[in-house]
C-alpha positions in Angstrom: 0.0 0.0 0.1 1.4 3.6 -0.7 2.2 5.5 2.3 -1.2 7.4 2.5 -1.4 7.5 6.3 -4.1 5.1 6.6 -2.1 3.3 9.4 -2.3 6.4 11.4 -5.9 5.5 12.5 -4.8 2.1 13.7 -2.1 3.8 15.9 -4.7 6.3 17.2 -4.2 9.6 15.5 -7.3 11.7 15.3 -8.0 14.1 12.5 -7.0 17.0 14.3 -3.9 15.9 16.5 -1.2 18.4 16.8 1.9 17.6 14.6 5.2 18.3 16.3 8.0 18.9 13.8 11.8 18.5 14.0 14.0 20.3 11.3 16.9 17.5 10.5 19.0 20.2 8.8 19.5 23.9 9.6 19.3 24.6 5.7 18.6 27.8 3.5 15.3 26.0 2.3 14.0 25.3 5.7 14.9 29.0 6.9 13.3 30.6 3.7 10.0 28.4 3.2 9.7 25.3 5.4 9.5 27.1 8.8 6.7 29.5 7.6 4.9 26.5 5.7 4.9 24.5 9.1 3.6 27.3 11.1 0.7 28.2 8.8 -0.8 24.5 9.2 -3.3 23.9 11.9 -2.0 22.6 15.0 1.4 22.2 13.9 4.9 23.6 15.5 8.3 23.2 15.2 9.9 21.5 18.4 13.6 21.5 17.4 16.3 21.9 14.7 19.1 19.6 14.3 22.6 20.7 12.8 26.1 19.0 13.3 27.4 22.5 14.2 26.3 23.5 17.6 26.7 27.2 16.3 25.0 26.8 13.2 22.1 25.1 15.1 21.9 27.6 17.9 21.9 30.6 15.4 19.1 28.9 13.3 17.2 28.4 16.2 17.4 31.7 17.8 16.6 33.5 14.1 13.7 31.5 13.7 12.3 31.4 17.1 12.7 27.7 17.3 12.8 26.5 21.2 15.4 23.7 21.2 18.4 22.8 19.1 20.5 19.3 18.8 23.5 18.0 17.2 22.5 14.3 17.9 19.5 12.9 15.6 18.9 10.4 18.7 17.6 13.5 20.9 15.0 13.8 18.0 14.0 10.1 17.9 13.6 9.8 21.5 11.4 13.1 21.9 7.7 11.9 22.1 6.9 15.6 21.2 8.0 15.1 17.7 5.6 13.4 15.3 7.3 14.4 11.9 10.6 15.2 10.5 11.7 17.7 7.6 15.0 16.3 6.0 17.2 18.9 4.4 20.7 17.6 4.7 23.0 16.8 2.4 21.8 14.2 -0.2 24.1 11.4 1.3 22.5 11.7 4.5 18.9 11.3 3.2 18.9 7.5 3.6 20.3 6.8 7.0 18.0 9.7 8.5 15.0 8.6 7.1 15.4 4.9 8.2 16.0 6.1 11.4 13.0 8.4 11.9 10.6 5.6 10.5 12.1 3.3 12.8 11.3 5.7 15.6 7.6 6.2 14.4 8.1 9.7 12.9 6.7 10.6 9.6 9.1 12.1 7.1 9.1 14.8 4.7 12.5 14.3 2.6 14.1 16.9 0.6 15.0 15.5 -3.2 16.6 13.3 -4.0 15.1 10.7 -2.0 18.4 8.8 -1.8 21.5 8.5 -4.1 20.6 4.8 -5.1 17.3 3.3 -6.2 17.8 0.4 -3.8 18.2 2.8 -0.9 15.1 4.6 -2.0 13.2 1.2 -2.0 14.5 0.5 1.5 13.1 4.0 2.8 9.9 3.5 1.3 9.3 0.0 2.6 10.8 1.2 6.1 8.1 4.0 6.4 5.4 1.4 5.2 6.3 -1.1 7.5 6.3 1.5 10.5 2.9 3.1 9.4 4.4 6.2 8.7 3.8 8.9 5.8 6.7 9.5 3.6 6.5 12.5 1.4 9.2 14.3 -0.9 9.6 17.8 -1.4 9.0 18.2 -5.1 7.6 21.5 -4.9 7.2 22.5 -8.4 4.1 20.1 -8.8 2.4 22.4 -6.1 2.8 25.3 -8.4 -1.1 26.5 -9.4 0.2 26.9 -12.8 1.4 23.5 -13.4 -1.6 22.2 -11.8 -3.8 24.2 -14.3 -1.6 22.9 -17.4 -1.9 19.3 -16.0 -5.4 19.7 -16.0 -5.7 21.3 -19.5 -3.3 18.3 -21.0 -5.6 15.7 -19.5 -8.5 17.3 -21.3 -7.1 17.4 -24.4 -6.8 21.0 -24.6 -4.1 21.3 -27.5 -4.9 17.6 -29.0 -2.4 14.8 -29.1 0.8 15.9 -27.2 4.0 15.9 -29.6 6.9 17.6 -27.9 7.8 19.4 -24.8 10.7 22.0 -24.0 11.6 22.7 -20.4 13.9 25.7 -19.4 15.2 25.5 -16.0 18.5 27.6 -16.2 19.3 30.0 -13.6 22.3 31.4 -11.5 23.1 29.6 -8.3 23.0 31.7 -5.4 26.3 32.1 -3.5 24.8 30.8 -0.1 23.9 27.6 -2.1 27.1 26.7 -3.6 28.8 24.3 -0.8 28.1 20.6 -1.9 26.1 21.4 -4.6 29.1 22.5 -7.1 31.8 20.3 -5.1 30.5 17.1 -4.1 30.8 14.3 -7.2 28.8 11.8 -5.6 25.9 13.7 -4.1 26.0 17.1 -5.7 25.5 18.6 -9.3 22.6 19.8 -11.3 21.2 16.5 -11.9 20.3 15.6 -8.6 19.8 19.0 -7.1 17.6 20.8 -10.0 16.9 18.4 -13.2 15.3 16.1 -10.5 12.7 18.5 -10.2 12.2 19.3 -13.7 11.6 15.1 -14.1 9.1 15.0 -11.4 7.3 18.0 -12.8 7.2 16.2 -16.1 5.9 13.1 -14.8 3.3 15.2 -12.9 2.2 17.0 -16.2 2.5 14.2 -18.5 1.5 11.4 -16.5 3.7 8.7 -17.4 7.5 8.1 -16.8 10.2 8.6 -20.0 11.3 5.3 -21.7 14.8 6.3 -22.7 16.9 9.4 -22.1 20.2 11.1 -23.5 22.0 13.7 -22.2 25.3 16.1 -22.3 26.8 18.3 -19.3 28.8 21.1 -18.8 31.4 21.7 -15.9 33.8 24.3 -14.9 31.9 27.4 -15.4 30.8 27.3 -11.4 31.0 23.6 -10.1 34.6 21.9 -9.6 36.0 18.5 -10.4 33.8 17.7 -13.2 30.5 18.2 -11.1 27.9 19.4 -13.8 26.8 22.9 -13.7 24.7 22.7 -17.0 22.9 20.2 -18.9 20.8 19.4 -22.1 18.5 16.4 -22.1 16.5 14.6 -24.6 13.7 12.2 -23.3 11.3 9.9 -25.1 7.9 9.4 -23.3 5.2 6.8 -24.4 3.4 7.9 -27.4 6.6 9.0 -29.1 6.5 12.3 -27.4 9.9 14.1 -27.4 10.8 16.1 -24.5 14.1 18.7 -24.2 15.5 19.8 -20.9 18.0 22.7 -20.5 19.3 23.3 -17.0 22.2 25.4 -15.5 23.6 26.8 -12.5 25.2 29.6 -14.6 22.4 31.7 -16.5 21.6 34.7 -14.8 18.1 36.8 -15.8 16.5 33.4 -17.3 12.9 33.4 -16.0 12.4 29.4 -16.7 9.3 28.0 -18.7 7.7 25.2 -20.3 6.3 24.5 -23.7 4.0 21.8 -24.6 3.2 21.4 -28.3 0.2 19.2 -29.5 -1.5 18.4 -32.7 -4.0 21.3 -32.2 -2.2 24.1 -30.2 0.3 25.2 -27.7 0.6 25.6 -24.2 3.1 28.0 -23.0 4.1 28.2 -19.2 6.4 31.5 -18.4 8.3 32.2 -14.9 7.0 28.7 -13.2 10.3 26.8 -12.4 11.2 28.8 -9.1 10.0 28.5 -5.4 7.7 31.5 -5.7 4.1 31.4 -6.5 4.5 32.7 -9.9 4.0 31.5 -13.7 1.7 32.7 -16.5 0.0 30.5 -18.8 -1.0 31.0 -22.4 -2.6 28.6 -25.0 -2.2 29.4 -28.6 -4.5 27.4 -31.3 -6.6 28.7 -34.5 -8.3 31.2 -32.5 -5.0 32.9 -31.5 -3.3 33.4 -28.2 -4.9 34.1 -24.9 -3.7 34.0 -21.0 -5.4 31.3 -18.9 -6.0 33.0 -15.2 -4.0 31.2 -12.4 -5.2 31.8 -8.8 -1.6 31.5 -7.1 -0.9 30.1 -3.8 2.2 29.3 -1.8 3.8 26.2 -3.1 5.1 25.2 0.4 2.0 25.9 2.2 0.3 23.5 -0.3 2.7 20.9 0.1 2.7 21.2 3.7 -1.0 20.9 4.1 -1.0 18.0 1.8 1.7 16.2 4.0 -0.4 17.4 7.2 -3.5 15.8 5.7 -1.6 12.5 4.9 -0.7 12.5 8.5 -4.2 12.7 9.6 -5.4 10.0 7.1 -7.1 12.6 4.8 -4.9 12.4 1.8 -1.6 11.6 0.1 1.5 13.9 0.2 1.9 16.0 -3.0 4.6 13.7 -3.8 4.8 10.4 -2.4 8.0 8.0 -1.7 7.2 6.2 -5.0 7.4 9.6 -6.9 10.8 10.2 -5.3 12.1 6.8 -6.4 10.8 7.4 -10.0 12.4 10.6 -10.3 15.6 9.4 -8.7 15.6 6.3 -11.4 15.3 8.7 -14.3 17.9 11.2 -13.0 20.6 8.6 -12.4 19.6 7.3 -16.0 20.2 10.7 -17.0 23.6 10.8 -15.2 24.7 7.7 -17.1 23.8 8.8 -20.4 26.1 12.0 -19.7 29.0 9.7 -18.5 28.7 7.3 -21.2 27.6 9.1 -24.1 25.0 6.6 -24.9 21.1 6.7 -25.1 20.0 5.0 -21.9 16.9 3.0 -21.2 14.8 3.9 -18.3 14.4 1.3 -15.6 11.9 1.9 -12.7 12.0 -1.1 -10.6 
């Protein structure tokens, strides 16, 4: 059974039970987006934050009015006030921290990538299912109201048969985010940090997984030691749909967007590949071009609302563990293609 939260009823969770959160990782995304998103939810609060640095943890807790900070995950796992954890540490720690949280009966909202290996992702999903806890992945772009409207229009056949897609997700990586993203050849790089979001968004919008991928990468403009900081990807989806992705850490002033080309028209999304509640959607067909109104909402408020609903047995997270596993498998196929120069058949076990 997918980790929907149904087991919560068996463990006695009420529909309105308080959710006490621990932040595992004093990260920028936690500071900028998650702290606020947790606090706007009904009956949710932040109990503590974990950082490997005592100084960093204390500073983060003080700046964000969090009552406690710890350096040992054991303190979180043993704390009965903590019902859920948000994991935003470096990618190589996601597997062990999720496994430990599940064993302690804590719900898990994990940053992408879910893990660095598909086998580890399987283990994480199985551990959360066995423990009866919810596992969600923070693929935030599927929470953008513009993408949600675009998905509805595609499903309704608004542009006829889908032929091709272009995704532009090139931006300039802020100095505060450099660190492991541009230095860690194992867990860093553009593919597992940014392109994986494009993959999840495409899965969400098209409703299927690619069958084959090909990719070329760039390195050295910002990243070091062969870590990729630019990429071009070609993907084939079922129905002979071709998809192109351009991603980069080194392109300033690019708004990012998507274009869907169908037999009867085109759907164009602009400024819709960021963390902000933004994006404009246009349709072009035989009647000309018109803008489709979008009623925007905060992406992270939406993500945390769906996760909280899953904890209380009402719904699934916006992105499940299975979504995270599929995106990881596709991202690793893209990495393999870039390294080998070959077309890679996608296998999602």
